[in-house]
C-alpha positions, 0 to 999 in steps of 0.5 A, a space after each residue: 073058660 071059653 070052651 065051657 061058657 055059654 055066654 055070647 060076650 066077646 070078652 071074658 074077664 078073669 082074676 087070680 088071687 092069693 087073697 092078699 094079692 090080686 091080678 086080672 086079665 081079659 080073654 078076647 074070644 074072637 081073637 083068641 088073645 089074652 090081655 094081662 093087667 101088669 098091675 098087682 092089687 094088694 089088700 088092704 093097700 089097694 082095696 079101693 082100686 080092687 073094688 072098683 075093678 070088681 064092680 066094673 067087671 060085674 056091671 
């Protein structure tokens, strides 16, 4: 993602999902370091937390 993104943002956010389970991570571009969120977010049990994370990433 870092190679193809034209943005100047220092942190890129990513998500992996099966549809029912979501997992998030961050790429710190200058350090070439990935930080993985250890939590799994499940739909519908963690839907509110999941929406909060998605809105924060987009803001």
